[in-house]
C-alpha positions in Angstrom: -17.0 29.1 29.6 -20.6 29.0 28.5 -22.9 27.0 30.8 -25.3 25.0 28.6 -24.0 21.6 27.3 -24.0 22.4 23.6 -22.2 25.7 24.1 -19.5 23.8 26.1 -19.1 21.4 23.2 -18.6 24.3 20.9 -16.0 25.7 23.2 -14.3 22.4 23.2 -14.4 22.2 19.4 -12.8 25.6 19.1 -10.1 24.8 21.7 -9.2 21.7 19.7 -9.3 23.6 16.5 -6.7 26.1 17.8 -4.3 23.3 18.8 -4.5 20.5 16.1 -2.2 17.5 16.4 -1.2 14.9 13.8 -1.7 11.2 14.0 -0.4 9.4 17.1 0.7 12.8 18.6 -2.8 13.9 19.8 -1.5 14.4 23.4 -3.2 17.7 24.1 -6.3 16.6 22.3 -6.5 13.4 24.3 -6.0 15.3 27.5 -8.7 17.8 26.7 -11.1 15.0 25.8 -10.3 13.2 29.1 -10.9 16.4 31.1 -14.3 16.9 29.4 -15.3 13.3 30.0 -14.6 13.7 33.7 -17.9 15.6 33.8 -19.7 12.4 32.6 -20.7 9.6 34.9 -18.6 6.9 33.2 -17.9 3.4 34.4 -14.5 3.1 32.6 -12.2 5.5 30.8 -9.4 3.9 28.8 -6.6 6.2 27.7 -3.7 5.9 25.2 -2.0 2.5 25.3 -5.1 1.0 27.1 -7.2 1.6 24.0 -4.9 -0.3 21.6 -3.4 -3.6 20.8 0.3 -4.0 20.0 0.4 -3.5 16.2 0.9 0.2 15.6 0.9 1.3 11.9 3.1 4.2 10.9 4.4 5.0 14.5 5.7 8.5 15.1 9.4 9.2 15.7 10.7 9.6 19.2 11.4 13.3 18.5 7.7 13.8 17.5 6.5 12.1 20.6 8.8 14.2 22.8 7.6 17.4 21.2 3.9 16.4 21.6 4.5 15.5 25.3 6.4 18.7 26.0 3.7 20.8 24.3 0.9 19.0 26.1 2.7 19.3 29.5 3.2 23.1 29.0 -0.5 23.4 28.3 -1.4 21.7 31.5 -2.3 18.1 30.5 -2.3 15.8 33.5 0.8 13.8 34.0 -1.2 10.6 34.5 -2.6 11.1 31.0 0.8 11.7 29.6 2.1 8.5 31.1 -0.6 6.6 29.2 0.5 8.3 26.0 4.3 7.9 26.3 4.4 4.6 24.3 3.2 6.5 21.3 -0.5 5.6 21.4 -3.1 8.3 21.8 -6.9 8.6 22.0 -9.5 7.4 24.5 -12.4 5.0 25.0 -15.3 6.0 27.3 -17.5 3.2 28.6 -21.0 3.4 30.1 -22.5 0.3 31.6 -26.2 0.5 32.2 -27.3 -3.0 32.8 -28.4 -5.8 30.4 -28.7 -4.8 26.8 -26.6 -4.5 23.6 -23.2 -3.0 23.4 -23.1 0.0 21.1 -19.9 1.7 19.9 -19.8 5.3 18.6 -16.6 6.1 16.8 -15.2 9.6 16.2 -11.7 10.5 15.0 -9.5 13.3 16.5 -6.4 14.0 14.4 -5.6 17.0 12.2 -3.7 17.4 8.9 -0.3 18.7 8.0 -1.6 21.9 6.3 -1.4 25.6 7.0 -4.7 27.2 7.9 -5.9 30.3 6.1 -5.6 33.6 8.0 -8.1 35.4 5.7 -10.8 37.6 7.4 -13.6 35.7 5.7 -12.4 32.4 7.2 -14.5 32.1 10.4 -11.8 30.5 12.7 -9.4 33.3 11.8 -12.0 36.0 12.1 -13.1 34.8 15.5 -9.7 34.0 17.0 -9.6 30.2 17.0 -7.6 29.3 13.9 -4.7 27.0 14.4 -1.8 28.5 16.4 0.6 26.3 14.4 1.9 27.1 11.0 2.1 23.5 9.7 -1.1 21.8 10.8 -4.9 22.4 11.1 -8.2 20.7 11.5 -9.1 20.6 7.8 -11.5 17.7 8.0 -13.8 18.3 11.0 -12.2 16.0 13.5 -12.3 18.7 16.1 -16.1 18.7 15.8 -16.1 14.9 15.8 -14.4 14.9 19.2 -16.9 17.4 20.6 -19.8 15.3 19.3 -18.3 12.2 20.9 -18.1 13.9 24.3 -21.7 15.2 23.9 -23.0 11.7 23.0 -21.4 10.2 26.1 -23.0 12.9 28.3 -26.4 12.7 26.7 -26.6 8.9 26.8 -25.4 8.9 30.4 -28.4 11.2 31.3 -30.9 9.1 29.3 -32.8 5.9 29.9 -30.4 3.9 27.9 -30.0 0.2 28.8 -26.9 -1.6 27.8 -23.3 -0.7 27.3 -22.1 2.4 25.4 -18.5 2.8 24.2 -17.4 6.0 22.6 -14.1 5.7 20.8 -12.0 8.8 20.2 -9.7 7.3 17.6 -6.3 8.8 16.7 -4.4 8.7 13.4 -7.3 8.3 11.0 -5.6 10.6 8.4 -2.6 8.1 8.5 -5.0 5.2 7.8 -3.5 3.8 11.0 -5.4 4.3 14.2 -8.2 1.8 13.7 -6.0 -1.3 13.2 -4.6 -1.4 16.7 -8.1 -0.8 18.2 -9.3 -3.9 16.3 -6.5 -5.9 18.0 -7.3 -4.5 21.4 -10.3 -6.7 22.2 -12.5 -3.6 22.8 -14.6 -4.5 19.8 -15.2 -8.2 20.7 -18.6 -7.6 22.4 -19.9 -4.8 20.1 -23.3 -5.4 18.7 -23.7 -2.2 16.7 -21.2 0.5 15.5 -22.1 4.0 14.5 -19.2 6.0 12.9 -19.7 9.6 12.0 -18.3 12.4 9.8 -19.4 16.0 9.4 -19.2 18.1 6.3 -19.2 16.0 3.1 -20.3 19.0 1.1 -23.8 18.7 2.4 -25.9 21.5 4.1 -26.4 21.7 7.8 -29.6 19.8 8.8 -28.9 17.1 6.3 -28.2 13.6 7.6 -26.9 10.8 5.5 -27.4 7.6 7.5 -25.6 5.3 5.1 -22.5 6.9 3.7 -21.3 4.0 1.5 -19.1 2.9 -1.3 -15.8 3.6 0.5 -12.7 3.3 -1.6 -10.3 0.7 -0.3 -6.9 2.3 0.0 -3.2 1.4 0.4 -0.2 3.6 0.3 3.1 2.6 -1.3 6.7 3.8 -1.4 9.4 3.1 -4.0 13.1 3.9 -3.6 15.2 3.8 -6.8 18.9 3.2 -6.5 21.2 3.9 -9.4 24.8 5.0 -9.8 26.1 8.6 -9.7 28.3 10.1 -12.3 29.4 13.6 -13.5 26.6 14.9 -15.6 28.9 16.8 -17.9 32.0 14.6 -18.2 30.6 11.1 -18.1 26.8 10.9 -17.9 26.9 7.5 -19.6 28.5 6.0 -16.6 25.6 6.8 -14.3 22.2 5.1 -13.8 19.8 7.9 -13.2 17.4 7.2 -10.4 15.4 10.4 -11.0 14.9 9.4 -14.6 13.7 6.0 -13.5 11.3 7.7 -11.0 10.0 10.1 -13.6 9.3 7.2 -16.0 7.5 5.4 -13.2 5.3 8.4 -12.3 4.3 8.9 -16.0 3.4 5.3 -16.5 1.6 4.9 -13.1 -0.9 7.6 -14.3 -1.2 5.7 -17.6 -2.6 2.5 -16.0 -6.0 1.9 -17.4 -9.1 2.2 -15.2 -10.9 -1.0 -14.4 -14.3 -1.9 -15.8 -15.5 -3.5 -12.6 -15.5 -0.3 -10.5 -13.7 2.8 -9.5 -9.9 2.9 -9.2 -7.6 5.7 -8.3 -3.9 6.2 -8.2 -1.8 9.2 -7.1 1.8 10.0 -6.5 1.9 12.7 -3.8 5.6 13.0 -2.8 8.9 12.7 -4.7 12.4 13.3 -3.5 15.9 12.6 -4.9 19.2 13.8 -6.2 21.9 16.0 -4.6 23.1 18.5 -7.2 22.3 19.7 -10.7 25.6 18.4 -12.1 25.4 14.9 -10.5 23.5 12.0 -12.1 21.1 11.1 -9.2 21.9 7.8 -7.6 18.8 7.7 -5.3 15.2 8.9 -5.6 12.0 8.1 -3.7 8.3 8.4 -4.5 5.2 7.9 -2.3 1.7 7.3 -3.5 -1.5 5.5 -3.0 -3.9 3.2 -4.8 -7.7 3.1 -4.2 -10.5 0.9 -5.5 -14.2 0.6 -4.9 -13.5 -2.9 -3.6 -10.6 -4.4 -1.8 -10.0 -6.7 -4.8 -9.8 -3.8 -7.2 -7.3 -2.0 -4.9 -5.2 -5.1 -4.8 -5.3 -5.5 -8.6 -4.2 -1.9 -9.1 -1.5 -2.2 -6.5 -0.1 -5.3 -8.3 -0.1 -3.4 -11.6 1.6 -0.4 -10.0 4.4 -2.5 -8.6 5.0 -4.0 -12.1 5.1 -0.5 -13.6 7.6 0.7 -11.0 9.9 -2.3 -11.4 9.8 -2.0 -15.2 10.8 1.7 -15.0 13.7 0.8 -12.8 14.9 -1.9 -15.1 14.6 0.3 -18.1 17.1 2.8 -16.6 19.4 0.2 -15.1 18.3 0.9 -11.5 17.3 -1.2 -8.6 14.1 -0.5 -6.7 12.5 -1.4 -3.4 8.7 -1.2 -3.3 6.9 -1.4 0.0 3.3 -1.1 1.0 2.4 1.5 3.7 -1.0 1.7 5.3 -4.4 0.7 4.0 -8.0 0.3 4.7 -10.6 -2.0 3.1 -14.0 -1.2 1.6 -17.1 -1.7 3.7 -20.9 -1.5 3.5 -23.6 -0.3 5.9 -26.2 -2.5 7.4 -29.7 -1.6 6.4 -31.3 -2.3 9.8 -29.0 0.1 11.5 -29.3 2.6 8.7 -33.1 2.8 9.2 -32.6 3.3 13.0 -30.4 6.3 12.4 -32.7 7.6 9.6 -35.7 7.4 12.0 -33.8 9.3 14.7 -32.8 12.0 12.2 -36.4 12.5 11.0 -37.6 12.8 14.5 -35.1 15.6 15.0 -36.4 17.4 11.9 -33.3 16.6 9.8 -33.4 16.1 6.1 -32.5 12.5 5.5 -31.0 12.1 2.0 -30.4 10.2 0.0 -32.5 7.2 1.0 -30.3 4.7 -1.0 -26.9 5.7 0.3 -24.2 8.1 -0.7 -20.7 7.5 -1.9 -18.0 9.0 0.2 -15.6 9.2 -2.7 -12.7 8.7 -0.4 -11.3 6.3 2.1 -11.7 5.9 5.9 -10.1 3.4 8.3 -13.4 3.2 10.2 -14.0 0.5 7.6 -11.6 -1.7 9.7 -13.8 -1.3 12.7 -17.0 -1.8 10.7 -15.8 -5.1 9.2 -14.5 -6.4 12.5 -17.9 -5.8 14.1 -19.7 -7.3 11.1 -17.5 -10.4 11.1 -18.5 -11.0 14.7 -22.2 -10.8 13.9 -22.8 -7.2 14.6 -24.1 -4.4 12.5 -22.4 -1.1 11.5 -23.1 2.1 9.6 -21.2 5.3 8.8 -23.3 8.5 9.2 -22.7 11.8 7.5 -23.9 15.1 9.0 -24.0 18.1 6.7 -22.2 21.1 8.0 -22.3 23.6 5.2 -18.6 23.5 4.8 -17.7 26.6 2.7 -14.8 24.8 0.9 -13.8 21.2 0.4 -12.2 18.9 3.0 -8.4 19.1 3.3 -8.2 22.7 2.2 -6.8 25.7 4.1 -10.3 27.3 4.4 -12.2 24.2 5.5 -14.7 24.9 8.3 -18.0 23.7 9.6 -21.2 25.2 10.7 -21.2 24.6 14.5 -24.9 23.9 14.5 -24.0 20.4 13.3 -22.6 19.6 16.8 -25.9 19.7 18.8 -27.8 18.0 15.9 -25.3 15.2 15.6 -25.3 14.7 19.4 -29.1 14.5 19.4 -29.4 12.2 16.4 -26.7 9.8 17.5 -28.0 9.7 21.1 -31.5 8.9 20.0 -30.2 6.2 17.6 -28.1 4.6 20.4 -31.1 4.6 22.7 -33.3 3.1 20.0 -30.7 0.3 19.3 -31.0 -0.6 23.0 -34.8 -0.5 23.1 -36.3 -3.8 21.9 -39.6 -2.1 21.3 -38.1 0.5 18.9 
């Protein structure tokens, strides 16, 4: 392994990139993060279940947990770490206590996505031997780099003159919209005065820092299961109630819902399933989708309208339907005082700070749960973007980052953390 700290972080990023794991199953990922943090002079290191409260959104199946544990064990993850993960909670929280001062939380996420990674020669991870070893998942959003940055910040702040308490949260299950909720319930946020959440990429060039990624879209998933009556499609189709027909009507009408004048709204159906054979009127069919809005109120309004559309489609085709909400995250805004602290730190490091008046993420993030919890308690929060010259968009098979973003992000976040703790700053 290379000797200088930044090179070690790049090695860590590449190792995590080769072995991506999905939400709540980040067992190897957590183990590698814990190993890396053992090199930092920490006061506390919480792992797995010790990071979370009791309410786990979208928990994994027992089979998925068993596979994750077996895989991590085979790769040498310490049994003490695996014991902390066996309840289905993953991730870690590193704590530095350096005397009187504010408590600052830096949040990074660590999960991958259920997507096959490109093997093309012009895709850098494939060309350099660190593409995902799995056929069904990859780091297509930069969370491998986030984990490395979090380790780097912990080490750099530990070696600095920082005064106060630093917490670095390695949060699981962001892509499920799930991991932040149980952290909010854990009590680890109760004393946080300032929160800095980060993300790399965002279709910005390396060297660009966006200190106030804003205008998050509030999001919530939904699932609808239609139940009809089967019949022979040739002999007696009139005796059936076609669940697939009801689902198809619902999908068409969901996309026909008018946009809202008060702000952005989004709706998508991403999964459908149903039926058993071409000559049987389908008695069951299921769809899964999501609604988003530029405010939580707009999301709730769209969700209510979507439910009405789904129920009407079921009634039209003489089917019953069960509609349930899945996961969600609210909207959030960044605090100007903290935004300026990050912007100043970025300028001091020679970064291009743009834009001055914020940038819209255009998506959703469950870091908003953490931000709002800190803000409700009287603290401040911001969400910082670090350009990484990603060659293709997020959540694509060829997503990658310029690894130069890792040392820059470590330096900027470390400087910002130290400035938050310095009353003269």
